C-alpha distance (Angstrom), angle and dihedral (degrees) to the residues before:
residue distance angle dihedral
M1 . . .
V2 3.81 . .
T3 3.80 115.6 .
I4 3.80 113.6 -140.1
H5 3.79 118.7 -162.5
P6 3.82 112.0 -139.3
E7 3.78 121.7 -127.6
R8 3.78 111.7 -88.3
H9 3.78 94.3 -148.6
P10 3.82 109.7 41.1
E11 3.77 119.9 -167.4
H12 3.79 106.1 -90.4
H13 3.79 97.3 157.7
R14 3.77 127.5 101.5
Q15 3.80 112.8 -104.0
D16 3.80 116.5 -128.6
T17 3.77 133.0 177.6
A18 3.81 95.6 -86.8
P19 3.81 120.3 98.2
P20 3.81 110.0 -81.0
A21 3.77 118.4 -103.1
E22 3.78 116.5 -92.6
G23 3.79 109.7 -87.4
H24 3.79 93.7 31.3
A25 3.81 90.8 56.9
D26 3.79 88.5 50.4
G27 3.79 93.5 49.9
G28 3.79 99.6 -105.0
P29 3.81 132.0 -84.7
D30 3.82 96.2 -59.8
M31 3.80 96.7 54.7
V32 3.80 112.6 116.9
Q33 3.79 111.8 -124.9
L34 3.81 127.6 169.7
L35 3.80 99.2 167.8
T36 3.80 120.6 40.5
P37 3.81 122.9 -144.4
D38 3.82 86.3 -101.8
G39 3.79 91.3 57.4
E40 3.81 96.7 -105.9
R41 3.81 116.1 148.5
R42 3.79 117.2 -125.8
H43 3.78 133.3 -178.5
H44 3.79 131.2 -138.6
P45 3.81 127.4 -153.9
L46 3.84 94.8 -134.8
Y47 3.77 105.8 22.7
D48 3.75 116.6 42.1
A49 3.77 139.0 122.0
D50 3.77 139.4 -174.3
F51 3.79 114.9 -115.5
S52 3.76 125.7 -164.0
A53 3.80 120.1 -144.3
E54 3.79 88.5 -108.7
Q55 3.81 91.9 54.6
V56 3.80 93.3 50.8
R57 3.79 90.8 48.5
A58 3.81 89.9 50.9
L59 3.80 91.4 50.6
Y60 3.80 91.4 49.8
R61 3.81 92.3 47.4
D62 3.79 92.9 52.6
M63 3.80 91.6 46.8
A64 3.80 92.0 50.0
L65 3.80 94.1 47.1
T66 3.79 94.7 47.3
R67 3.80 89.7 48.7
R68 3.80 87.6 54.9
L69 3.80 89.3 48.9
D70 3.80 88.8 54.1
V71 3.81 94.0 47.0
E72 3.80 92.8 48.4
A73 3.80 93.4 46.7
T74 3.80 90.5 50.6
A75 3.81 90.4 51.1
L76 3.80 91.3 47.5
Q77 3.79 90.4 53.4
R78 3.80 91.4 49.3
H79 3.81 88.2 53.2
G80 3.80 92.0 51.7
E81 3.81 96.4 -106.3
L82 3.82 94.9 115.0
G83 3.77 126.3 41.6
L84 3.81 92.7 -143.0
W85 3.80 141.2 -14.7
A86 3.80 132.2 -157.8
Q87 3.79 106.2 -144.5
L88 3.79 123.4 -131.1
L89 3.81 99.2 -171.6
G90 3.82 111.3 140.5
Q91 3.79 96.6 13.6
E92 3.81 98.4 78.8
A93 3.80 95.7 108.0
A94 3.80 93.8 51.7
Q95 3.78 92.8 52.2
I96 3.80 100.1 37.6
G97 3.80 92.9 46.7
A98 3.80 92.3 49.3
A99 3.81 93.0 45.1
H100 3.81 94.6 50.3
A101 3.82 89.4 54.6
L102 3.80 91.3 61.8
R103 3.78 125.6 100.5
P104 3.81 120.7 -141.4
Q105 3.82 93.6 -102.9
D106 3.82 94.3 51.6
F107 3.80 116.5 101.3
V108 3.80 127.8 -139.8
F109 3.80 127.9 -152.7
P110 3.83 107.8 -164.1
T111 3.77 135.6 -167.8
Y112 3.82 116.2 -138.1
R113 3.81 96.3 -79.3
E114 3.82 104.1 58.1
H115 3.80 95.0 106.4
A116 3.81 92.2 137.0
V117 3.81 92.8 51.4
A118 3.81 89.0 49.5
W119 3.81 89.0 51.6
V120 3.81 93.1 53.7
R121 3.82 90.9 46.3
G122 3.80 89.5 57.1
V123 3.81 100.4 -106.0
D124 3.82 111.5 155.3
P125 3.83 105.3 -114.8
L126 3.79 89.3 -138.8
Q127 3.79 87.3 63.6
I128 3.80 87.5 57.3
L129 3.81 91.6 49.3
S130 3.80 91.7 48.8
L131 3.80 88.7 61.7
W132 3.80 92.8 53.1
R133 3.81 91.0 42.9
G134 3.79 89.7 56.4
V135 3.79 95.0 -119.9
D136 3.81 92.3 123.5
H137 3.78 142.3 -13.3
G138 3.79 94.1 -102.6
G139 3.76 121.0 -37.3
W140 3.79 103.1 -150.7
D141 3.79 127.8 94.0
P142 3.83 108.3 -118.8
H143 3.81 91.6 -154.3
E144 3.81 92.9 52.8
H145 3.80 92.8 55.8
N146 3.82 100.9 22.5
F147 3.78 84.4 -126.0
G148 3.79 119.1 120.4
Q149 3.78 128.9 -136.7
Y150 3.79 118.0 -84.9
T151 3.80 114.4 -85.8
V152 3.79 118.1 -146.3
V153 3.81 95.2 176.0
I154 3.79 99.1 94.7
G155 3.80 112.8 -112.3
A156 3.81 96.8 -7.0
Q157 3.81 93.3 114.4
T158 3.81 91.7 64.4
L159 3.81 89.6 67.0
H160 3.81 90.7 46.9
A161 3.80 89.2 51.3
V162 3.79 93.9 51.6
G163 3.80 91.1 48.5
Y164 3.79 91.0 51.2
A165 3.81 90.3 47.5
M166 3.81 91.3 51.5
G167 3.80 87.6 50.2
A168 3.80 89.6 53.8
Q169 3.80 88.2 55.1
C170 3.81 90.1 52.1
D171 3.80 90.0 48.9
G172 3.80 90.7 55.5
V173 3.82 95.6 -121.1
V174 3.81 96.4 125.4
G175 3.78 125.6 85.0
T176 3.80 97.3 3.1
G177 3.79 94.3 127.1
D178 3.81 91.1 -124.2
A179 3.82 109.5 122.3
D180 3.80 91.2 -156.0
V181 3.81 93.1 53.1
D182 3.81 109.6 34.0
T183 3.79 108.6 98.1
A184 3.78 136.2 -159.2
V185 3.79 131.9 -176.4
V186 3.80 129.4 -139.4
A187 3.80 122.7 -152.6
H188 3.80 113.6 -165.1
F189 3.78 120.5 -157.2
G190 3.79 139.6 147.8
D191 3.77 135.6 -116.7
G192 3.80 89.9 -98.3
A193 3.80 91.6 55.8
S194 3.81 89.7 53.9
S195 3.81 87.3 78.5
Q196 3.80 92.8 56.7
G197 3.79 121.1 104.9
D198 3.81 91.3 -132.5
V199 3.80 90.2 64.2
S200 3.79 92.4 50.4
E201 3.80 90.6 48.8
A202 3.80 90.3 49.0
F203 3.82 89.3 53.3
V204 3.81 90.5 50.8
F205 3.80 95.1 50.3
A206 3.81 93.6 42.1
A207 3.80 91.5 52.3
S208 3.80 94.4 42.7
Y209 3.79 93.6 51.9
N210 3.82 97.4 32.1
A211 3.81 87.9 -124.5
P212 3.83 118.4 -168.4
V213 3.80 95.3 -118.6
V214 3.79 131.5 131.5
F215 3.79 113.4 -152.7
F216 3.80 105.7 -149.0
C217 3.80 111.6 -165.4
Q218 3.79 116.4 -171.3
N219 3.78 102.0 -155.1
N220 3.80 100.4 -162.3
Q221 3.84 90.5 168.5
W222 3.80 96.4 -114.7
A223 3.81 132.5 74.3
I224 3.79 93.3 -161.6
S225 3.84 97.3 -63.1
E226 3.80 98.1 -16.0
P227 3.83 116.5 97.2
V228 3.77 117.6 -133.5
I229 3.81 92.5 -117.7
R230 3.81 88.3 67.9
Q231 3.81 89.9 60.3
T232 3.78 102.8 43.8
R233 3.78 139.4 21.8
V234 3.79 94.1 -159.6
P235 3.80 130.0 47.4
L236 3.77 110.5 -80.3
Y237 3.80 95.4 -121.3
Q238 3.81 90.2 62.5
R239 3.80 90.2 66.2
A240 3.80 88.8 76.8
A241 3.81 91.0 70.0
G242 3.79 90.4 63.0
F243 3.79 89.8 58.7
G244 3.79 94.7 44.2
F245 3.77 104.3 -107.2
P246 3.83 134.6 99.4
G247 3.79 125.5 -87.5
V248 3.78 133.1 -174.7
R249 3.77 137.1 -177.5
V250 3.80 116.5 -134.7
D251 3.78 130.7 -174.8
G252 3.79 98.9 -100.0
N253 3.81 90.7 -162.1
D254 3.82 89.8 59.5
V255 3.78 110.4 81.6
L256 3.81 93.5 -170.1
A257 3.81 94.1 53.7
T258 3.79 92.5 43.6
Y259 3.79 90.3 52.7
A260 3.81 93.4 47.3
V261 3.81 95.3 48.1
T262 3.80 94.2 44.1
Q263 3.80 92.2 46.4
R264 3.79 91.2 54.4
A265 3.80 93.7 44.7
L266 3.80 92.3 48.9
Q267 3.78 92.8 48.7
A268 3.80 91.3 51.1
A269 3.81 89.6 50.7
R270 3.82 92.3 48.6
E271 3.81 89.8 51.6
G272 3.80 90.9 55.1
Q273 3.80 99.0 -102.8
G274 3.79 91.9 130.3
P275 3.81 135.8 -128.6
F276 3.78 128.4 -9.5
L277 3.82 133.1 -168.5
I278 3.80 121.0 -143.1
E279 3.78 119.4 -171.4
A280 3.80 108.2 -161.6
Y281 3.80 103.6 -157.9
T282 3.79 104.6 -147.4
Y283 3.80 142.2 129.2
R284 3.77 135.5 -111.8
M285 3.80 102.4 -129.6
G286 3.79 93.4 -177.1
A287 3.76 133.2 44.7
H288 3.79 124.9 -65.0
T289 3.80 86.2 -111.8
T290 3.78 132.0 -22.3
T291 3.83 89.2 -89.1
D292 3.81 89.9 62.5
D293 3.81 128.3 88.8
P294 3.83 106.9 -157.6
T295 3.82 92.6 -175.8
R296 3.80 87.2 76.7
Y297 3.80 93.9 66.2
R298 3.82 109.4 21.4
S299 3.78 134.1 46.8
S300 3.78 129.4 -117.2
A301 3.81 87.7 -124.3
E302 3.80 90.1 62.7
V303 3.79 91.8 49.3
E304 3.80 91.9 48.7
H305 3.79 89.8 48.8
W306 3.80 89.3 59.1
R307 3.79 94.4 38.8
A308 3.80 86.7 69.4
R309 3.82 86.1 62.2
D310 3.79 94.1 53.5
P311 3.82 108.9 160.5
L312 3.81 95.2 -140.0
A313 3.79 95.6 46.6
R314 3.79 94.4 56.9
V315 3.81 92.6 50.7
E316 3.80 90.9 47.6
T317 3.80 90.1 51.9
Y318 3.80 90.7 48.8
L319 3.79 92.0 48.4
R320 3.79 93.8 49.8
R321 3.78 98.3 41.5
T322 3.81 103.8 34.3
V323 3.79 112.4 12.9
G324 3.77 95.3 42.6
A325 3.80 102.6 -125.8
D326 3.79 111.2 168.2
Q327 3.79 130.2 -142.7
R328 3.79 91.5 -97.5
F329 3.80 90.5 66.4
F330 3.80 92.2 54.1
D331 3.80 91.4 44.4
D332 3.81 89.9 52.5
V333 3.81 91.7 50.6
A334 3.81 90.6 48.0
A335 3.81 90.8 50.5
E336 3.81 90.8 49.1
A337 3.80 89.3 50.2
D338 3.81 90.5 51.8
E339 3.79 90.3 51.4
L340 3.80 90.8 48.6
G341 3.79 90.3 50.3
H342 3.81 91.2 52.9
E343 3.81 91.9 48.5
L344 3.79 91.8 49.8
R345 3.81 94.0 49.1
E346 3.77 94.9 47.3
G347 3.79 95.1 39.3
C348 3.78 93.6 49.9
K349 3.79 94.4 50.1
A350 3.81 91.3 47.6
M351 3.80 94.6 56.3
P352 3.82 110.1 119.1
D353 3.77 119.9 -125.6
P354 3.81 111.4 -102.9
D355 3.78 122.4 -110.5
P356 3.84 104.8 -95.7
L357 3.79 90.4 -137.5
R358 3.81 92.0 60.8
I359 3.78 89.7 86.1
F360 3.80 87.4 76.1
D361 3.82 94.4 52.3
H362 3.82 122.0 97.7
V363 3.81 93.9 11.9
Y364 3.81 96.1 110.2
A365 3.79 130.4 10.9
E366 3.81 86.3 -134.6
P367 3.83 110.1 22.5
P368 3.82 113.1 -134.2
A369 3.78 119.0 -122.7
E370 3.79 92.5 -106.0
L371 3.81 92.0 57.0
V372 3.80 91.7 46.3
A373 3.81 89.2 52.5
Q374 3.80 90.6 50.4
R375 3.79 90.9 49.7
D376 3.82 92.5 50.3
A377 3.80 91.4 48.4
F378 3.79 91.1 49.4
A379 3.82 90.1 49.2
D380 3.81 91.0 51.0
Y381 3.80 90.1 49.1
H382 3.82 92.2 55.0
A383 3.79 91.5 43.5
S384 3.80 89.8 56.6
F385 3.80 89.4 70.2
E386 3.80 95.4 54.7
D387 3.82 93.4 87.7
A388 3.81 94.1 40.9
C-alpha cells in the first residue's frame, strides 16, 4: 500500500477572483508533477514512468484531437446544432493521461464531460454528439468499449463503479497475477460531486469491501459558479484518509504525471490492494456547459493565470525541445484535427431526427395498457399534423 503524506499547510483562506497565490495555484508541495508548465521533465520517487518519444507524441495527438472535438462541439451548439455541450477545454491532460493508463479489461464510469476518455476508449465522437443533439440517449455499447454511458446525476456513477468493482471481485478477476485478466474500475467525478452523499457512500462501500476502484476526481476549481474552497477546507485527496485508503494529488495539466499516478493506482487495484483516490488538480478553461457564463463569477486574470499552464503547450514545448519532434509532426496533427472537425460538422448536421414514438420503446419488457394508450394518443396527435 502506498503511503501518501498529507499537505502540512492546507488551504484555509477564502478564494476570491484574483489569481491564486503561488504554491496554491501549483497544487502545493505534495502534488505530483513530472512535466512543468515550461516543459521541463521532472522525476518523482513514488510516481514516475519512462516515456518513449512515440508515447509522448501519441499523448499529444490525442490531446490535440480531443481539444478540436471540444471546440467543434461548442461551435455546433452555438449554431443551434446541439442542444447543450459540456466543455472539456483545459482538462485534456487529466483525461488523456488517465485513459492511456487503462487496460482493455478495465471499466470506466464517466460523468458527462469525459469526452477525451471516450475518445481513447474508441467511442465514435459522433455518438457523443448524437446524445447532446437529442437524437438518442447515448449511442455506444458500454460493453464494446468498457466505457459506460454518460451520467448527468451528479455523483451517481461512483456507486455504479463500486458495484461493478465488487462484481469483478465475485467473478475472480482481481488479484490473479494475470495481466490480461486482473481488472480495475475507474469512477470519474468532479470537485462539485465530492460534496454529494453518493460519493461518500461509494467511498464507504469501496473501503469496506476493498473494491478495486480508482476514484478519479478532476478538480477544475469550479462547481458551476461555486469555487472549490467553499466546499472543502482541506485538499480533496486528503479525504481518502478518513475512509482508510490512499489518496494523492496530481498535476491534472500534466499528462505524464496523470498517466504515471493513474497507472500505479490501477495496478494496485488490480492486485487486490483496494480503492484509491486521485485528485487531478486542473482548471476548467471554458464554461461549465454552454448555458453557463463564467465571466459572471470569475475574473479574466484568473483565466489568464491558468492559461499559462495550458496542458497542450507544455507537451509541445517538451516535444520540440527535448524529444525532437519536428514541425512536420505538428502540421500532420493539425491537418488531422481539421479533418476531424469537418467530419464532426458534416456528420452532426446529417443526423436524422428520431422517431417521436421511440420514447415509449424499451421502458417495459411488456408495456402496461396505460402506456400503450399514451403511445397511441401521442401517435394520433402527431398524425393530426400530416394534413396541415
